[in-house]
Every structure is written in structure tokens, then in C-alpha cells.
Short mmCIF file of the C-alpha atoms (twelve columns), coordinates in Angstrom:
data_MODEL
# 
_entry.id   MODEL 
# 
loop_
_atom_site.group_PDB 
_atom_site.id 
_atom_site.type_symbol 
_atom_site.label_atom_id 
_atom_site.label_alt_id 
_atom_site.label_comp_id 
_atom_site.label_asym_id 
_atom_site.label_seq_id 
_atom_site.Cartn_x 
_atom_site.Cartn_y 
_atom_site.Cartn_z 
_atom_site.pdbx_PDB_model_num 
ATOM 1   C CA . UNK A 1   69.485 174.924 237.384 1 
ATOM 2   C CA . UNK A 2   65.879 173.541 237.609 1 
ATOM 3   C CA . UNK A 3   64.466 174.116 241.200 1 
ATOM 4   C CA . UNK A 4   61.212 172.783 242.746 1 
ATOM 5   C CA . UNK A 5   59.721 174.867 245.623 1 
ATOM 6   C CA . UNK A 6   57.692 172.910 248.019 1 
ATOM 7   C CA . UNK A 7   53.973 173.918 248.735 1 
ATOM 8   C CA . UNK A 8   55.159 174.900 252.270 1 
ATOM 9   C CA . UNK A 9   57.030 177.996 250.655 1 
ATOM 10  C CA . UNK A 10  55.494 181.124 249.216 1 
ATOM 11  C CA . UNK A 11  55.538 181.252 245.354 1 
ATOM 12  C CA . UNK A 12  56.870 184.838 245.735 1 
ATOM 13  C CA . UNK A 13  60.226 183.338 246.838 1 
ATOM 14  C CA . UNK A 14  60.755 182.219 243.140 1 
ATOM 15  C CA . UNK A 15  62.078 185.613 241.844 1 
ATOM 16  C CA . UNK A 16  64.611 185.789 244.746 1 
ATOM 17  C CA . UNK A 17  66.409 182.722 243.324 1 
ATOM 18  C CA . UNK A 18  67.177 184.828 240.114 1 
ATOM 19  C CA . UNK A 19  69.243 182.983 237.438 1 
ATOM 20  C CA . UNK A 20  67.343 179.775 237.776 1 
ATOM 21  C CA . UNK A 21  64.208 178.143 236.528 1 
ATOM 22  C CA . UNK A 22  61.786 177.749 239.643 1 
ATOM 23  C CA . UNK A 23  58.682 175.798 239.678 1 
ATOM 24  C CA . UNK A 24  56.425 174.988 242.441 1 
ATOM 25  C CA . UNK A 25  54.656 171.865 243.633 1 
ATOM 26  C CA . UNK A 26  51.145 173.600 242.965 1 
ATOM 27  C CA . UNK A 27  52.247 174.431 239.489 1 
ATOM 28  C CA . UNK A 28  53.328 170.981 238.602 1 
ATOM 29  C CA . UNK A 29  50.001 169.619 239.905 1 
ATOM 30  C CA . UNK A 30  51.604 167.576 242.745 1 
ATOM 31  C CA . UNK A 31  49.719 169.493 245.703 1 
ATOM 32  C CA . UNK A 32  49.137 167.072 248.412 1 
ATOM 33  C CA . UNK A 33  51.632 164.419 247.126 1 
ATOM 34  C CA . UNK A 34  53.366 162.543 250.008 1 
ATOM 35  C CA . UNK A 35  57.118 163.610 250.282 1 
ATOM 36  C CA . UNK A 36  58.476 160.059 249.194 1 
ATOM 37  C CA . UNK A 37  56.434 160.082 245.997 1 
ATOM 38  C CA . UNK A 38  57.184 163.732 245.594 1 
ATOM 39  C CA . UNK A 39  60.787 163.317 245.626 1 
ATOM 40  C CA . UNK A 40  60.724 160.605 243.078 1 
ATOM 41  C CA . UNK A 41  58.672 162.841 240.810 1 
ATOM 42  C CA . UNK A 42  61.018 165.732 241.215 1 
ATOM 43  C CA . UNK A 43  64.102 163.817 240.681 1 
ATOM 44  C CA . UNK A 44  63.398 163.198 236.985 1 
ATOM 45  C CA . UNK A 45  62.511 166.677 236.431 1 
ATOM 46  C CA . UNK A 46  64.512 169.024 238.784 1 
ATOM 47  C CA . UNK A 47  67.950 169.622 239.879 1 
ATOM 48  C CA . UNK A 48  67.101 170.561 243.585 1 
ATOM 49  C CA . UNK A 49  64.050 170.379 246.025 1 
ATOM 50  C CA . UNK A 50  63.585 173.355 248.318 1 
ATOM 51  C CA . UNK A 51  61.264 172.951 251.311 1 
ATOM 52  C CA . UNK A 52  60.644 174.393 254.793 1 
ATOM 53  C CA . UNK A 53  59.738 170.968 256.165 1 
ATOM 54  C CA . UNK A 54  61.925 170.240 259.117 1 
ATOM 55  C CA . UNK A 55  60.623 166.673 259.606 1 
ATOM 56  C CA . UNK A 56  61.425 165.710 255.935 1 
ATOM 57  C CA . UNK A 57  64.451 163.684 256.863 1 
ATOM 58  C CA . UNK A 58  62.321 161.781 259.259 1 
ATOM 59  C CA . UNK A 59  59.667 161.126 256.701 1 
ATOM 60  C CA . UNK A 60  61.560 159.708 253.860 1 
ATOM 61  C CA . UNK A 61  64.647 157.581 253.369 1 
ATOM 62  C CA . UNK A 62  67.430 160.107 252.539 1 
ATOM 63  C CA . UNK A 63  69.751 157.529 251.315 1 
ATOM 64  C CA . UNK A 64  67.277 156.877 248.550 1 
ATOM 65  C CA . UNK A 65  66.500 160.455 247.667 1 
ATOM 66  C CA . UNK A 66  67.844 160.951 244.044 1 
ATOM 67  C CA . UNK A 67  67.552 164.632 244.190 1 
ATOM 68  C CA . UNK A 68  69.512 167.161 246.553 1 
ATOM 69  C CA . UNK A 69  67.307 168.805 249.111 1 
ATOM 70  C CA . UNK A 70  67.649 172.252 250.688 1 
ATOM 71  C CA . UNK A 71  65.749 172.666 254.004 1 
ATOM 72  C CA . UNK A 72  65.042 176.319 255.060 1 
ATOM 73  C CA . UNK A 73  64.693 177.284 258.738 1 
ATOM 74  C CA . UNK A 74  63.391 180.527 259.310 1 
ATOM 75  C CA . UNK A 75  61.009 182.079 261.999 1 
ATOM 76  C CA . UNK A 76  58.062 181.489 259.860 1 
ATOM 77  C CA . UNK A 77  57.342 180.526 256.236 1 
ATOM 78  C CA . UNK A 78  56.281 184.004 255.270 1 
ATOM 79  C CA . UNK A 79  58.313 185.522 252.459 1 
ATOM 80  C CA . UNK A 80  59.564 188.452 254.780 1 
ATOM 81  C CA . UNK A 81  61.108 185.612 256.962 1 
ATOM 82  C CA . UNK A 82  62.561 183.583 254.111 1 
ATOM 83  C CA . UNK A 83  63.942 186.432 251.738 1 
ATOM 84  C CA . UNK A 84  67.057 187.076 253.903 1 
ATOM 85  C CA . UNK A 85  67.986 183.397 253.167 1 
ATOM 86  C CA . UNK A 86  67.895 183.848 249.276 1 
ATOM 87  C CA . UNK A 87  71.774 184.779 249.140 1 
ATOM 88  C CA . UNK A 88  72.471 181.609 251.230 1 
ATOM 89  C CA . UNK A 89  70.188 179.454 248.783 1 
ATOM 90  C CA . UNK A 90  72.052 180.893 245.879 1 
ATOM 91  C CA . UNK A 91  75.366 180.038 247.430 1 
ATOM 92  C CA . UNK A 92  74.190 176.488 248.265 1 
ATOM 93  C CA . UNK A 93  73.258 175.979 244.671 1 
ATOM 94  C CA . UNK A 94  76.589 176.610 243.533 1 
ATOM 95  C CA . UNK A 95  77.978 174.039 245.853 1 
ATOM 96  C CA . UNK A 96  75.009 171.416 245.599 1 
ATOM 97  C CA . UNK A 97  75.709 168.082 246.957 1 
ATOM 98  C CA . UNK A 98  73.494 165.045 247.130 1 
ATOM 99  C CA . UNK A 99  71.512 164.683 250.431 1 
ATOM 100 C CA . UNK A 100 70.148 167.456 252.670 1 
ATOM 101 C CA . UNK A 101 71.540 171.045 253.172 1 
ATOM 102 C CA . UNK A 102 70.063 173.063 255.888 1 
ATOM 103 C CA . UNK A 103 69.923 176.846 255.875 1 
ATOM 104 C CA . UNK A 104 68.941 179.154 258.556 1 
# 
């Protein structure tokens, strides 16, 4: 599965998602792109978008999102706090559905 990590997440989270091809917003050259446009760009190239942006659902029309989104809720966006969510992310990827999946 092709995964896009938002710029709010540490790049070092990528190896935790073993078995998947993981790219970042920064590596794609999309840093600073507004969420609506970012989701449009990602939909043509990736299978899922992973972010820690808790306000994403209020910033874009989720009914128009053409890519599934996983929102991570951890104490901070540091790898130490996000790493325990990796098994939940991998499980969610197996049962991925359109729309938003929240993991904490």
C-alpha cells in the first residue's frame, strides 16, 4: 500500500509501517500545501493519507475526499508517542475504508 505521511508527523515513523511504501509530504515537495489541495494531490498517487491534524475534518469537505485518511491522536507528535500506534495503523490499513479513521 502507498502511504503519504503528513508534514506534522516525523519521517522516522515510516519504518514502523513495514510492508508498505511510505512517502512524506516533504519528499513529495508539497510542504505548506493547504489540506484540500494536498488531499487532491495525494488521491491520485497514494492509497491513504496519515496525519495528526485533529482539525482536518473541519478544514476540508470529507465527503469529497477521494482518499482514506487516518488521524493519529497521541500525547505529542514525537516518535516516542506515535510509535505505540504503529500496530493500530497496520491493522487499520488492512481494513481501510473511505473517510476518516481515528487512532489513539
